N, C-alpha and C positions, 0 to 999 in steps of 0.2 A: 764183386757182387752185379749180376744185370740189370740194365739200368729197369724195366720193368719189377724187378721185387724193390730196388732203390726208392722206384716211388710208389712202390705201396705202403712200403716204412714208411716213408715221410708223410704219405698223407693219412696212415694210423698213428700217424706221434705229432706229439704237440711240438715238442722239438721241429719237428717239421713245416709246420704253420708259421712257425716263431720265424724258423730260417726264409721261407718265403717270403714273408711281410716285412721281413729287416732288407731280405735283398733287392725288392722291390723299391723300399723308400730310398735306400744307395744310388739304385739305379737313377731315379728321380732326381735326385738331389745331385748327380753328376751331371746330368745331359743336360739342368736346367743352369745349371754354370757354365757347359760348352758356349751357350746361347750368350748369360754374362758377361764372362769375356769379351766377347766379339763387341768392338768399339758400337757406339753406336749408328755412324756412316752405315757399317756394313749392314747391322740389322736391317735400319732403314730400307737398303738394297736389296737387299732379300727378302723383305717383305716377311724377315723372323720373329717369332711370337713363343716367348713357351710362360705358359699362365699355369699356374695350380690355380687351384681352387675346392675346397671339402678333400682333402687329401689326397688330389687327382691332377696329372699334368697332363696336360696337351700341348705340345710341339707342334706347329703348321708353320709354312715357308712356302713362297710362291713363288720363289727364286731357285729354290733346291727342288728336284724332284725326287728325290732319293724318300723312300719311305723312313729313316732312319730320322730323318726330323717334321715327320708328317705321322703322328702317332699320340696313343693316350696309354700313360701307361697310371696305372696303378688304381682303375676302378674298378667299386667292389670290395675294397680294403678296408675301407676303415665303418663306411658305412653302407647298408643295401643299396643299389642301385633302384631309381624309378625310370618309369618310362617318359616321363615329363626329361629325366637329365640329359637321356641319352638323345634326347629328340635337339636339345640344347646344347649336345658336343657339336650334332650332324650340321645344327643350323650357324654354330658357328667357325664350322669350315667351308662353309657354302660360303659366306661373309666374307670369309679370308680371302674367297677361288681358289680353295685348294678341293678339288675331285680325285684326288687316290692320297689313301689313308690307313693305317690300321688302328684300330683298334685293340688293344690286348685284353684277354680274358684268361685268367688261371683257374688253375681246380679249385680254391678259396675263395675265391669272387665269392659275394654274397649278392644278389641268392642266389641257389645250388642252377637254378635255372636261365643265367646270365646269356650264357650263350641261344636260345631261344629267344629272348625279350631283342637280340640284337637283328637277331635273322625278321622276327615279325616289323625292324623296324625297313627291311629291306637290303640290311646287310650281308653281305657272304661267308663264309666261313675259308677261307684262303688255303691255297692247296699245302701250306707248308705250319706248323706250329714250331717256337722258340722253348729249347730246354733250357731252363734258369739251373745253373752249377754252384754248389757252395762247397769248399772242404777246410777243416780248420789251418790257424795259421800256425801251421810248423815249420821252421827251417827246412828247405831241401840241400843239397850238397851239387853245386851247380857240376854239369860235365866239360870235361875239359875238349875244345871247341875251338878251330881256326875262327869264330865270329867272337867278336870282342863286344859285351853290351858294358854301355855308359847313359849316363842324365846326361840328358839333353841342353843343349848351350842356347843361349840366346843366340848367334850365330848359327846355329842348327833348325831357326826356324821356316828357312824359306825352305831345307831339307824335309822337315818334316812336313810342312804343306805338301813339298810337290810327291809324298810316296803316300799320304793319307785320305788327298781330295782326292784323285783317281781311283781309291778302292772304292770308293762311300759314292762315285761317279757324281761330284760336288762342282760347282763349275769353280774357276781358279780363286775367287773370289771369297766363296766358300770357304775351301781348303785352309784361310786364313787363319780361321777361328783354332784348331789344333797348335796353330805358332804361340797364339796365344794365353795357352795353357801350361807354357814353360816357367817355370818358378814360380806360380800363381798360387796361394794358399789350399792346399788337400789336394793340390795335384804333384804327380812324381811323373815325368814324357821322359822316357830313354830312347837311346836310337842303338841301333847293332852296326857295326861295321866287320866288313869282309875286306882284309887287306888294304886299309887306311879308307875304306869305301862304304858312305851311310846307304847303307841296303835296307832298313826297316826300322819302324819305328812304333812306338806301343806310349797307353795311357794308363797311369793310374789312380785313381780317386779316393780319398782317405776320411773319413768321417766317423768319427768314435769310434766303437771297436769294429767297424767295418771297413776290409777295404775293397775296391770294387773294381776289375780287370773291365775297364771301359772301350776300349779302342787296342788294334793293332794292325801293319799292312805292311807287306813288304814288295817291295819292286818287282815284276813278276820274270826278269830275267834271272833274277837269283831266288827263286822259290826254290821247296823241299831241301833246303840246305843246313837246317834249324835253326833260324833265325826265329820262327814262335816258339820251339820252346824255349830257346834261350834267354827271352825277352819274359815270357810265363817264370819262370826260375828266379831272375834279377827281381820281378817285382811281386813275388811271394815275399823274397826272402826281405824287403824292402818293408812290406806292410807287417812283417814280425816285428822287425825292430822297429817299427813306428807302435806296436805295442798293439793290433790290433790281434782282436779272436780270431774272426772268419774273414773269407776272402768270397769273391759271388764273382759269378762272368753270366755269360750264358750265350747260345747260338743255334745256328737252325737245327732243330732236329731230322737224322735223318727218315726222308720217307719208306726206307727198305732198308734190311737188316745189314744185305749187304753193297749199300750206297754207299760210294766212299765220301766221307767227309773227317777229314784229315784235324780240321778244330773241334769237331768234335772230340776224335778220341787223342787228341793232345791234351784236351782238359781231362780226360779219363787217365793217361798217362801221367798229367799232374797233381794226382789225389782227388780231383775233384768228382765228384756225386751228385746226379740229380736231385733237384726238391719238388717241382714242378715243371708239366709242360704246359705252358704258354698258348692256349687258342688266338690264330689274329682273325677278324672278322675287317672286311672292308667293302666299299661300296664294291658293286659288279664290274669286272673290268681292270681290277689294280691289277700293277704288278709290280715285280721285283726289277730293276733297270741293275741288268747285269753288265760288270765289267772282268776286263783281262787280268786284275789285277788282286793281289790273295790278299782280304783282310777278314782280322780275327770275326766281324760281329758282319752275316753277311745270311743272304736267304738259304746256304746251305754250306757255305765257303770251305775252301781248302787254306788250308795254315799248315 
């Protein structure tokens, strides 16, 4: 099924609206927990906050330039947005000293004119939207490969941080946040090995019936060898074993039909289908910082 057809069916279906809503919720819970997992000293040193109010999560960090940690999730999902609420969000970022951030606005957000309201407050539509992907939790057959996927151990912490951190342009101390997810409740962290060397890492967050492929990254010198597909298969099967009904993730939506976007195509290959395209609104001049690494969540990343 083509992307546009899938999106039209999702938009006209109550199931599509429901899946988009629960996918947003589990994303919010996961990234709030990423922040909560960090030691207090680390959160203080990075000026890192995760504030939830009325079903909306505000992530902000003056010490982390990545937009992954400077964005608003869930706006308009539970209650209609007001101009006053938008103003409060913008004021909060100003108070926190953050000038570059995203406010996500999905097609099911209330009111329907949310995009116009955000632009009226001086925010601009960012050049790339994100596409939210969902698939039923059904096991997949793992392909034979030289790449071996296993659960991360505590002694893998520095390896996980050294892979995921650069992928998201994180300073070294911020990269340690992902290492703290190993063996944490709700989380399953995996590493991929090639001939005994750890070359990639990924995280799965589970809450109730929803599983969320939260992040994945591969060392630059080992790209395009199949580690992302192997990590995706492993996380899908663990989500099934844990009794989940649905699995969700997201990535940058292609700007053109012929734009290379291995991350998006890997998700389609793994049985994910789009349920919403989420626009991003930002202060003028905001840009996603690119790196030479491969990451699952990126502006238009290659996985």
